[in-house]
N, C-alpha and C positions, 0 to 999 in steps of 0.2 A: 891453634886447632886442638892441641892436646887438652887444654883446659876445658874446652867444650865437650870433648869425649868424656872426660872425667865427670863433668857436670851432668851429662846425659845419663851416665851410669849411676851416679848418686841419686838422681831423680827417679830412675827406675827402681833402684833398690829401696828408696823411700816408699814407693807405691806398694812394693811387696811387704815391707815392714809394717805399713799401716794396715794392710789386709790381715796380717798375722796377729797383730797386737792391738792397735788402737781402735779398730772397727768392731771388736767383739761385742761391745755393748750397744752397737748401733743397729737400726732397722735396715732392712735390705735396700730400700729406696735411698737412704742416706749414704750407704756404702756406694751404691751405683753412681750417685751424683758426685761423690768425692773422687771416685776413680776417673770419671769423665773430666773433671776439673784438672786433675793431676796429669792426665794424658794430653790435655791442651797445652799445659806448661811444658811437658816433655816434647811435644810436637814443635813448639817454638824453638826449643833448644836444638833439636835435630835439623830443623830448617836452617837455623843459623850456622850449624856445622856444615851443611851442604853448601851454603853460600860461601863460607870461608874456604872450603876446598876448591871452589871455582876461581878464587882470587879476585883481582880487580879488573881483569881484562886488559892489562897493560901489554902492549904489543911492541914496545920499544920507543925510540924517540920520535919516530914518524909512522903514521898510519895512512895507508892508501886504500880507497874504496874501489868498487867495481868500475867506476867511471874514470879511474886514474887520478882522482883528486887527492893530493897529499895534505895531511894535517899534522901539525906538531903537537907533541904531548904538552898538556897544559897543567893538569892537577888531578887530584882525586876528588870527585864530587859525589855527595851522598843524596840519595832519594829515599823517601819513605815507601815501604811496601806493606800494605794491609792484607795480611793473610788470614785464613780461618783460625790460625793459632794466635793472632795478635799482630801488632805492628813491629816491623823490623827495618832497620836502616841498612841500606846497601851502598857500599862504597864502590864507585866505578871510575876507571881511568877515563879522563876526558881529553879528546883531541880537538884542536881548534885551528881555524884559519880565518883570517879577516875576510868578511864578506860572505862567509859560508856558515851554515849551522854547525853546532857542536856535534860530535859523534862520540858515542860510548859503546865500544865493541861488546862489552859484557851485556848490554841491554839486548842486543840481537842474539847473543849466545844463549841467554836465559829466556828469550822471548818475553820480556817484560811488557805488560800492558801499558797503554798510553796514560791511564789514570792510576791512582794510588791503589785501588782495590785489585786484588788478585783475580784471575779469571774464575777460579773456584768460587770466591766470594761473590763475584758478579753474577755467576750462574745461579747461585743460591738466592741472592737478593732479587734477581729478576723473576725467578720461579715464585717466590713469595709475593712479590709485588704484582704479579699477574693475577693473584687470587685475592689479595687483601689490600686495603688502603696502604699507601707507602709508609706512613708513620707506624702503623701496626706491624707491617713487615719488618721494619727496622727494629722495633721493640722486641719482636720475636727473636731475631738474630742476636740481639744483645743479651736476651735471656739465656739463649743456648750457648753462645760463644764467649760471653763475658766482655766483649769489646763493643763500643758504641758505633753505630752507623746511622747517620741522619736519614730521615725519610726522603729528603731532597736528593740524597746520594743515590738511593734506589731509583728514584724517578729519572735521574741523570743517566744511570746505568742502562735503564730500559730504553731511553731516548737514543742512546748511542748504539746499543746492541742490536737494535732493529734494522740497522742500515743494510744488512746483508740478507734480510728475509726474502725480498723479491727474487734475487738471483739464486738463493737457496732453493726456492720452489721450482725455478726453471731448470736448474742444473742437477737436482737430485734425481736419482733413478726411480722409476716407477716401481710399484710392488711386483713381486714375482708373479708372472702370468699364471702359474700353477695355483696360486691362492685366490685368483679372481673368479667371479661368477659370470654368467652368460650375458646379462643385460647391464649396459652402462647407463648410469643415471646422473644427470646434471640437474641441479636445483639452485634457485636464486630467489632472494627475498630481501626486504628492507627492515631496518630497525633503527628508531631514532635515538640519538645521543644528546643529552642536555649539554649545551655549550655555555662557556663563560660570557660575561658581558663584553660586547664589542666583537665577538667572533662571527656573528651573523648580522648582516644589515638587511632588514626586511624592506621589501618594496612598499611604496606608499599605497594605501587603499585606493580602489578605483574611484570612489566618490570624491577623493581629494586631488586626483591627478589634474583636473582642469584648473583648480585653484592654484596648485603647485606651479603650473606653467606661468602663472601671472606674477608670482612673487619673485624676488631677487635671488641670485645664486647663494648669497650668504645665508638667507633665511631657509632656503631649501636644504642646504647642508646641515643647518642646525636641527631642522625637523627630522632629517634622515638619521642624525645622531641619536635623537630621542627614541628611535625605534630599536636601538641596540640594547635590548633588555635581557637580563639573565633569565634562564629558564627556557630559552628557545632551543628547539631541537634541530640538529642536522642529521640527515638520514645516512646511516651506514648501510652498505649493501653487502649481504652475506651470500657467499656461493659455496656449494658443496659438490663433490664428485665421489661416487662410490659405485660398486657393482652389486648386483643382487640376483638371486636365482629366480627363474620364471615361476610364476604361481598362477596357473590357469584356474579361473573361477567362473561362476555364473552369478547373475544378479541376486538370486536368493541367498547365496553364500555371503555376499557383501552385506545384505540387509541383516543377516545374522552377525556378521563381523561388527557392524555398527553397534549391535547389542552386546559386543564383547565375547562372542562365541567362537572366534576363529583366530588361530595363531598366524603369523606372517613370517616370511623369510627375513633373516637379519642382513643388514648392509655389510659389505666386506670392503676393507681398505678405504675407509671414509677419510676424505681430506676436506677440511673446511678453511675458508679464509673470509676476512671481513675488511672493508676499507671505507674511508670517508672521501676518497678521491673521485667518487662518482660512479654511476651505473656503467658507463662505457669502460672504465678501468676494470671494474669487477667482472664484466662480461668477457673482457680480454683475458683476465686471469682464468676464468672458467674454461675458455677455449684452450688455453695452453695446457691446463691440467687434463682435459679430455684427450687432447692429441698425444700427451705423454702416455696415457693409459691405453689408447687404441689408435696408434699412428696410421694403421692401414684401414681404419673405419670398417672393421670386420664385425664388430658387435652391434646388435640392435641398440640404438640410442634413444633414451627417453628424457625429456626435459619437464620437470614438475615445477609448477609455480602457481601464484594466485592470478587474478585476472588483470593485473596491471599491463596496460598496452605497451608502455615503453620497454618493459622487461621482455615482453614477447617479441617485439621487433628486434631487440638486440640479440636474442637467442636465434631468431630466424637468420640474422645477418652472420653471426659467428658460427652457428651450428646448424646449417640449413638441412642436413641429413637427419637431424633428430626429430622425433615425434613429440610435439608439445602437448602436454596434458595439464589442464587446469585442475588443481587440487580439489578433490571431491568435497573436502570439509569446508572449503571456502564457499563452494556452491550451496552446500547445506545451510550455511549461515544465511545466505540470501533467501533460501526457501523458507526459513523460519521467519524472516522479515515479512515475506508474503503471507505466511500462515496467520500471523498476528494482525494482518489487515482484515481478515475475514473472521477470525476467532479470537477469543480471549486467551491471554497467556496462561500457560500451565494447565491447559484443558485437554481432555482426550481428543476433542474435535481438531485442535491445532496439531496434535501429534499425528493423527490419522491423515490430515491434509499433507503434512510433510512427507510421511511415509509413502503416500500415494504418488506424489510428484517425484520422489526419489526413485521409486520403482520404475516409473516411466523413463526417468533419466538414465538409469542403469540399463534399460532395454534399448537405448539409442533413440528415444522418442523426444528429443529436445525440441524439435520444431512443433510437435503436438502440444508440449507444455507452453511454449511461447504463444501459440494461437489461442489456447484456452485462457491464458492470462489476459491477452488483448481483448477477448470477447467479454470477459467478466468485468473489465475495468470501466466499461461504459456505464454501468449501474452504480458506480461508487461516487462518493463526494469528492470534491476537488483535492482535499488533503490526502485522502486515502489513494486517490488516483495517482497523485504525484509520487507517493511512496511506492506504489506498485510499479510505476513506470521505471523507477530505479532498478527494481528487480528484473523487469523485462529487458532493459538496456544492458544490464550485466550479462544476462543469458544470451541475448542477441549478439553482443560483441564477442563473446567467447565460445559460441556454439560449435565452431569448427574444431574446437579442442575439447569437446565434451561427449564424444562418442565412446562412452565407457564400455558398451557391449563389445566393441572391437578390441579395446585395450585389455579387457578381462580375458577374452578368448586367446590373446597372445601371451598372457601371463605377466603383463606390465603392472607396475605399481601405479596406484591412482591417488595416493595421499602423500603430501609433502611434509610429513611429520619430522623428517630428518632436518630440513632447513628451519622449520619452526622451532625445533629443539635447539638448533644452533644459535638462532637469534636470542634465545633465552640464556643458553649456556655460555656462548662466546661473547655476547654483548651485554645483555641485561644484567646477569648475575654479578658482573664486575663493574660495569659502567653506571649502573643506576642504584648504587648503594646510597644511603641517606645523605642528602645534601651535596652530592657530587656534581660538579660542573667542569667541563673540559675545554682545553684549547684544541684547535684542529690538529696541531702537530703532536701534542701529548696523547690525544685519543688515537690517532693513527699509529703511533709508536706502540701503545699498549695493545691495540687490536692485533698488530702484527706479531708481537711476542706472545700474546695469549693464544693466537691460532697455533703457534708452534707447540705450546703446552697442551692445548686441547687435542691436537693431532698426535700427541705422544712422540714428538720428534726432538725433545729438548736436548738430549745428549748428542744426537746427530747434528743438530743445528749449531751447538756451541763448538763442536769440533770444526765445522766448516767456518764459522765466524772467526775463530782464533787463527785459522790458517789464512783467512783473508786479511785479518789485522796484521799478521806477520808480514804479508806482502806489502801492505800499505806503509808500515812503519820501518821495515828493514830491507826492502828490496834493493836498496843501493849499497848495502853492506857487502863486505868481501865474502866470497863463497867459501873460503877456507882461511885458516889463521895466516896472518901476514907475517913475514919475516921482518926483522928490523932492517930499515932502509937507511942508507947513508944520507946524512943531512945535505 
């Protein structure tokens, strides 16, 4: 141990000496880089000194765990530990018994991770891997720390670290009620993720189903295999929960807002999640987060979404006390489709048509709009009539959730910009970078860890994850140091 203390002092003195003498002709950034490199070297020495002070974890000739199982001392076994300062070899006393796994008491004392990489390096690697392709993240860490880390290592870190995300969201405390606003908002939407070949099996086209029934099982399986093409997307479901202050408006104010003339309240304590496990799983997560934020159902609840029937039904099932509002911007998109049936694109006539219908919509006259469109459809050609019918059907199916005059008078939000932004920020920005294709497991793992990062819960999550790992790895170890037992 003394030689490491001496080495650490010499390395520190060398840093001071370099600053006083050898760096005088260097530029500031060169000095900065040199100091950082020297500090990494010093950090490795200090970490080695700490480990040497802990010893090998030798507990005598016999070691007994919490279950009363005795193991005999076997030997000193070394394992590699990849810290942010570099790789270090750790010698640990090994206790062994035939038919039982080996035990290293020092592992539990130090809370060593199951993998070679330290928890600090895992956290940093996961944080970078959530933002950039794994290879780039590894290269960045190598540039900073000077030690190599394969891109596959970062992928493996993320795949393992995500295991506690669902329980973390369930067990974490909600935000301080004093920081919350009056209206609780839940929102849900979907975003496709490009999957690797073989991850999705597409059903056979309808026109081939009759023929498929006539051919043999072998050929049917062969044709199904041919449908496993790369580039197919699997839908991820994004959910969000936040609170917002009431903002009472009238339709005229909203029309001005569309023109960019009105500010809006900011969401508070926003929590976003995304999953590839299906809409039912996503809706269940949404309900759990809502109940955490408002267990007594005291706040007025608003659910913002597009017009998808399945999502609406899930919200009705899990959050029956919430007011469902179809996002106004999705409705406006359909109004533009209708406008272009009657008027040329990018013309004042099309813009006036949309503004007129939007004004009626914001005044609660959804039935009047539908009646008007139905009457005008009779004079259209078949192609235009079919296109208009899609607009009418969309409005008809969602009309019970389009009474915007009531929502505005209560101060409710009517736009789902939060979840639209989440689909881009949480999913698209990372999952749809050039050439990316995913496995179901890999995509789910990354979405889980990326949600932690987007929600700014990284430090909180890793503290929870490390405690859970300790329970999984060392729950059977002794509670306190064992005394030497007689053989």
